[in-house]
BAFI-3210 file (N, C-alpha, C; in Angstrom, 3 decimals, decimal comma, padded with zeros to 6 digits):
// residues 118
n [1|2|3|4|5|6|7|8|9|10|11|12|13|14|15|16|17|18|19|20|21|22|23|24|25|26|27|28|29|30|31|32|33|34|35|36|37|38|39|40|41|42|43|44|45|46|47|48|49|50|51|52|53|54|55|56|57|58|59|60|61|62|63|64|65|66|67|68|69|70|71|72|73|74|75|76|77|78|79|80|81|82|83|84|85|86|87|88|89|90|91|92|93|94|95|96|97|98|99|100|101|102|103|104|105|106|107|108|109|110|111|112|113|114|115|116|117|118]
n.u [-303,998|-303,077|-303,172|-300,973|-299,027|-298,632|-297,396|-295,056|-293,872|-293,488|-291,647|-289,468|-288,857|-288,098|-285,858|-284,126|-283,826|-282,582|-280,143|-279,050|-278,774|-277,290|-274,363|-273,343|-271,953|-273,963|-275,294|-276,442|-279,467|-283,071|-283,293|-280,973|-277,838|-278,703|-280,533|-283,880|-284,933|-283,452|-284,328|-286,991|-286,942|-286,814|-289,365|-290,784|-292,472|-294,769|-296,071|-298,646|-300,389|-299,919|-301,122|-303,734|-306,249|-307,757|-306,322|-304,614|-302,205|-298,993|-297,062|-294,322|-294,226|-295,323|-293,349|-291,116|-292,186|-292,595|-289,950|-288,770|-290,523|-289,788|-288,437|-290,187|-289,882|-288,251|-289,860|-291,927|-290,510|-289,758|-292,258|-293,008|-291,058|-289,191|-288,860|-291,013|-293,145|-292,723|-293,213|-295,873|-297,074|-299,586|-299,690|-301,730|-302,867|-300,711|-299,940|-301,700|-300,839|-299,204|-301,233|-302,953|-301,331|-301,537|-299,691|-298,753|-297,219|-297,148|-296,589|-299,013|-300,896|-298,717|-297,428|-297,125|-296,027|-298,695|-300,293|-301,606|-300,614|-302,711]
n.v [-020,145|-019,852|-022,561|-022,867|-021,294|-022,690|-024,996|-023,925|-022,959|-025,407|-026,655|-024,878|-025,187|-027,914|-027,761|-026,112|-027,731|-029,925|-028,792|-028,096|-030,498|-032,814|-034,474|-036,855|-040,087|-042,882|-045,743|-049,066|-048,474|-048,230|-047,485|-048,354|-047,036|-044,500|-041,810|-041,743|-039,160|-038,091|-039,743|-039,008|-036,526|-037,222|-037,847|-035,618|-035,216|-036,380|-034,725|-033,323|-035,494|-036,800|-035,266|-034,939|-037,137|-037,216|-036,052|-036,316|-038,893|-038,623|-039,983|-039,858|-039,736|-042,256|-043,889|-043,349|-044,155|-046,850|-047,691|-047,056|-048,480|-051,122|-051,818|-052,139|-051,233|-049,019|-047,360|-046,871|-045,554|-043,272|-042,085|-041,388|-039,672|-036,793|-034,870|-035,408|-034,874|-032,126|-031,155|-031,259|-033,679|-036,078|-038,841|-040,815|-040,528|-040,666|-043,363|-044,558|-044,173|-046,178|-048,042|-046,380|-045,941|-048,278|-050,359|-053,525|-055,364|-054,274|-053,756|-054,959|-054,658|-054,153|-052,916|-049,626|-047,725|-046,321|-046,899|-048,880|-050,308|-050,220]
n.w [-054,992|-058,326|-060,682|-062,645|-061,383|-059,033|-059,964|-061,008|-058,661|-057,368|-059,108|-058,921|-056,222|-056,239|-057,897|-056,395|-054,147|-055,332|-056,151|-053,716|-052,496|-050,317|-051,085|-049,964|-049,026|-049,514|-047,984|-048,671|-048,919|-048,975|-051,635|-052,824|-053,603|-053,919|-052,477|-051,077|-051,304|-053,438|-055,496|-055,480|-056,707|-059,355|-059,913|-060,598|-062,900|-061,992|-060,257|-060,252|-060,483|-058,117|-056,300|-056,922|-057,485|-059,784|-061,725|-064,847|-065,556|-066,650|-069,412|-068,982|-066,211|-065,553|-066,643|-064,977|-062,490|-062,979|-063,293|-060,759|-059,183|-059,507|-057,341|-054,692|-052,008|-052,284|-053,891|-052,098|-050,026|-051,426|-051,991|-049,438|-048,666|-047,415|-049,393|-051,101|-049,337|-048,797|-051,287|-051,574|-052,071|-051,743|-049,911|-049,858|-052,310|-054,039|-053,859|-055,578|-058,123|-059,568|-060,267|-061,717|-063,848|-065,123|-064,657|-065,004|-063,474|-060,940|-057,396|-055,935|-052,992|-051,399|-048,405|-047,475|-045,279|-043,615|-045,701|-048,429|-051,426|-054,227]
ca.u [-302,906|-303,384|-302,532|-299,637|-298,107|-298,342|-296,423|-293,790|-293,311|-293,040|-290,434|-288,390|-288,493|-287,365|-284,548|-283,306|-283,514|-281,612|-278,850|-278,514|-278,760|-276,022|-273,875|-272,550|-272,012|-275,124|-275,176|-277,470|-280,767|-284,230|-283,084|-279,577|-276,899|-279,394|-281,457|-285,272|-285,144|-282,901|-285,240|-288,233|-286,756|-287,051|-290,802|-291,400|-293,599|-295,937|-296,496|-300,093|-301,063|-299,718|-301,891|-305,141|-306,503|-308,433|-305,360|-304,041|-300,842|-298,238|-296,242|-293,009|-294,456|-295,478|-292,046|-290,301|-292,803|-292,318|-288,532|-288,550|-291,391|-289,174|-288,062|-291,319|-289,432|-287,752|-291,015|-292,602|-289,665|-289,829|-293,579|-293,098|-289,848|-289,335|-289,015|-292,401|-294,010|-292,549|-293,730|-297,331|-297,560|-300,511|-299,358|-302,913|-303,111|-299,492|-299,891|-302,583|-300,236|-298,886|-302,475|-303,429|-300,440|-301,781|-298,477|-299,247|-296,449|-297,008|-296,626|-300,354|-300,963|-297,501|-297,660|-296,267|-296,421|-300,110|-300,998|-301,422|-300,680|-303,836]
ca.v [-019,931|-020,360|-023,845|-022,742|-020,740|-023,763|-025,879|-023,190|-022,987|-026,773|-026,910|-024,074|-025,865|-029,132|-027,365|-025,655|-028,899|-030,720|-028,107|-028,086|-031,880|-033,303|-035,558|-037,765|-041,495|-043,582|-047,188|-049,744|-048,220|-048,678|-047,188|-048,636|-045,969|-043,230|-041,550|-041,577|-037,767|-037,929|-040,435|-038,224|-035,455|-037,801|-037,999|-034,303|-035,303|-036,943|-033,779|-033,086|-036,782|-037,199|-034,345|-034,980|-038,453|-037,056|-035,489|-037,340|-039,330|-038,536|-041,136|-039,743|-040,114|-043,713|-044,482|-043,250|-044,978|-048,252|-047,931|-047,059|-049,498|-052,445|-052,024|-051,555|-050,520|-047,722|-046,570|-046,473|-044,559|-042,059|-041,480|-040,884|-038,888|-035,371|-034,123|-035,583|-034,147|-030,683|-030,821|-031,318|-035,002|-036,705|-040,271|-041,635|-040,411|-041,117|-044,833|-045,013|-043,902|-047,386|-048,596|-045,437|-046,110|-049,621|-051,168|-054,885|-056,056|-053,398|-054,529|-054,872|-055,090|-053,796|-051,943|-048,441|-046,981|-046,525|-047,058|-050,134|-050,089|-050,937]
ca.w [-055,929|-059,662|-060,952|-063,237|-060,395|-058,089|-060,602|-061,090|-057,306|-057,120|-059,893|-058,334|-054,984|-056,573|-058,431|-055,272|-053,343|-056,078|-056,133|-052,360|-051,989|-049,782|-051,931|-049,158|-049,394|-048,996|-047,941|-049,441|-048,309|-049,750|-053,059|-053,153|-053,262|-054,079|-051,373|-051,510|-051,697|-054,791|-056,413|-055,529|-057,689|-060,683|-060,083|-060,832|-063,834|-061,291|-059,227|-060,204|-060,280|-056,726|-055,462|-057,339|-058,083|-061,075|-062,678|-065,725|-065,248|-067,904|-069,803|-068,322|-064,814|-065,511|-066,932|-063,762|-061,446|-063,331|-063,014|-059,311|-058,617|-059,555|-055,945|-053,967|-050,804|-052,737|-054,307|-050,871|-049,363|-052,235|-051,800|-048,074|-048,395|-047,072|-050,643|-051,544|-048,405|-049,003|-052,617|-051,539|-052,445|-050,806|-050,031|-050,144|-053,750|-054,719|-053,957|-056,650|-059,440|-060,351|-060,819|-062,735|-065,008|-065,655|-064,563|-064,750|-062,440|-059,769|-056,142|-055,344|-051,603|-050,663|-047,340|-047,575|-044,085|-043,298|-046,975|-049,162|-052,866|-054,851]
c.u [-303,293|-302,588|-301,151|-298,615|-297,698|-297,273|-295,065|-293,105|-292,755|-291,729|-289,243|-287,909|-287,652|-285,964|-283,612|-282,881|-282,454|-280,223|-278,210|-278,396|-277,364|-275,582|-272,951|-272,688|-273,212|-274,837|-276,261|-278,798|-281,869|-284,012|-281,627|-278,677|-277,514|-280,353|-282,889|-285,559|-284,594|-283,818|-286,547|-288,129|-287,052|-288,539|-291,517|-292,545|-294,890|-296,567|-298,006|-300,856|-300,943|-300,477|-303,387|-305,400|-307,205|-307,516|-304,820|-302,600|-300,078|-297,427|-294,874|-293,112|-294,512|-294,153|-291,158|-290,855|-292,532|-290,868|-288,289|-289,344|-290,868|-288,663|-289,165|-290,927|-288,924|-288,924|-291,755|-291,809|-289,712|-291,150|-293,742|-291,917|-290,168|-289,548|-290,452|-293,350|-293,945|-293,095|-295,248|-297,913|-298,467|-300,295|-300,549|-303,298|-301,910|-299,453|-300,799|-301,955|-299,850|-300,128|-302,998|-302,581|-300,648|-300,522|-298,893|-298,530|-296,204|-297,154|-297,961|-300,318|-299,744|-297,832|-296,623|-296,650|-297,858|-300,947|-300,693|-301,581|-301,811|-303,392]
c.v [-020,562|-021,635|-023,692|-022,218|-021,815|-024,691|-025,206|-023,206|-024,372|-027,048|-026,123|-024,739|-027,099|-028,812|-026,927|-026,836|-029,752|-030,111|-028,201|-029,474|-032,246|-034,503|-036,493|-039,192|-042,143|-045,068|-047,793|-049,602|-048,744|-048,523|-047,431|-047,497|-044,586|-043,040|-041,454|-040,132|-037,496|-038,573|-039,654|-037,099|-035,944|-037,983|-036,660|-034,375|-035,829|-035,952|-033,611|-034,383|-037,263|-036,299|-034,421|-036,290|-038,376|-036,463|-036,606|-037,655|-039,373|-039,799|-041,072|-040,087|-041,639|-044,428|-044,478|-044,138|-046,458|-048,602|-048,035|-048,178|-050,917|-052,836|-051,374|-050,787|-049,133|-046,826|-046,037|-045,366|-043,223|-041,332|-040,864|-039,998|-037,436|-034,528|-034,212|-034,790|-032,643|-030,226|-030,893|-032,644|-035,527|-038,207|-041,153|-041,582|-040,947|-042,635|-045,381|-044,869|-045,177|-048,020|-047,700|-045,489|-047,462|-050,473|-052,561|-055,559|-055,171|-054,239|-054,378|-055,411|-054,751|-052,712|-050,837|-047,520|-047,335|-046,829|-048,416|-049,839|-050,904|-051,704]
c.w [-057,263|-059,925|-061,585|-062,233|-059,397|-058,684|-060,736|-059,726|-056,989|-057,852|-059,340|-057,048|-055,276|-057,112|-057,310|-054,414|-054,034|-056,055|-054,752|-051,739|-051,499|-050,594|-051,163|-049,649|-048,727|-048,995|-048,802|-048,709|-049,196|-051,250|-053,475|-052,715|-053,383|-052,909|-051,912|-051,948|-053,101|-055,823|-056,560|-056,550|-059,106|-060,969|-060,242|-061,840|-063,190|-060,314|-059,147|-059,928|-058,836|-055,756|-055,749|-058,073|-059,429|-062,140|-063,564|-065,315|-066,567|-068,169|-069,119|-066,841|-064,714|-065,749|-065,688|-062,648|-061,725|-062,999|-061,506|-058,648|-058,745|-058,180|-055,104|-052,709|-051,159|-053,129|-053,091|-050,169|-050,102|-051,991|-050,412|-047,696|-048,029|-048,318|-051,136|-050,647|-048,643|-050,351|-052,680|-051,967|-051,339|-050,931|-050,382|-051,620|-054,528|-054,871|-055,046|-058,038|-060,187|-060,984|-061,927|-063,994|-065,688|-065,694|-064,106|-063,582|-061,219|-058,500|-055,402|-053,915|-050,773|-049,651|-047,435|-046,415|-043,733|-044,546|-047,598|-050,638|-053,474|-056,091]
res [m|e|a|p|m|k|y|i|c|l|m|v|f|l|a|i|l|g|i|s|q|f|n|g|a|y|g|a|g|e|c|g|k|s|s|p|d|s|e|a|l|k|l|a|p|c|a|s|a|a|q|d|e|k|a|p|v|s|a|s|c|c|s|q|v|k|r|i|g|q|n|p|s|c|l|c|a|v|m|l|s|n|t|a|k|m|s|g|v|k|p|e|i|a|v|t|i|p|k|r|c|n|i|a|d|r|p|v|g|f|k|c|g|a|y|t|l|p]
***
């Protein structure tokens, strides 16, 4: 599939998922009152960087990762969420994004499932 078409498909999927998202009450989970799947939608600018370690990481991606990464458990839950999986995110590549963004206060060594944040 051509690269632009892949991104269009990803964005359409994310839009449909966002529209159909269940808006029930969430307790204080990894991401507070927001679900990891809802937070994953905010990382759409990171789509290519989470699939290819050589892809450039955009400033908007880094901004969102820095915000979500203030809570390492939430960032981990987002990277391993169903939304991320269905979007083609590769967790072994996604965990490298905070380092690729040069986030100084990133949670180095944080265990994220089978992965460790570099």
